[in-house]
Steps between C-alpha positions, in 0.01 A plus 500: 500500500560126557418519870139607437397213273326179598731199548355313203550805276861521613556130433365517145686824432824341620439186295427701186874523431682202344817562703310494828306190395833336425628594845190352665538189287862463610410559865222242482780241479655632823662806657771685309732790561455822307823419314364160398181661375697763309745260336292399196344843449632753245467797735684685773487393862310818586230407244473152655463657845223728369311197366541326835367806683183484290460129574553565871254792503243264346569242771607238243861485618672555833868543564739473789848643526765296681837666491550627146262254336131575443300181449158512339215251519155480350197557723256222410195660662517804271517269199210299642284813520561572131433137414172504694387813316581348161330171589183681611484681164564172316222321688259784426579488128470121496156518667387751239625280219329197655170693513547610139569141395189377680291775339634420153430129554146577618424731206657280233257413218362146522675378183840600647427326832461160327834519315 
């Protein structure tokens, strides 16, 4: 099911979980091994790996295995795509609010305009 969704959908779906957001937050400070990511979490290693698989399928995280250690890192471009989408929505809402404000100012009764 995950493979057939748009990248942005996958990113937001992956980020909808607090554990995965915490992992991305930790990885935004630098690469970490799966064990390091799992250390503060109250869950099994297999649950941590499942969360990482979702983040990787969304393109938010990549990992590399060297010997017995799998190191994960955040993929900034995937985060940038989500940020761009959010910022576009924010700008659209702000423009609408600006137009509403201008309309309300223009239609304000004269006695209120002089206050």
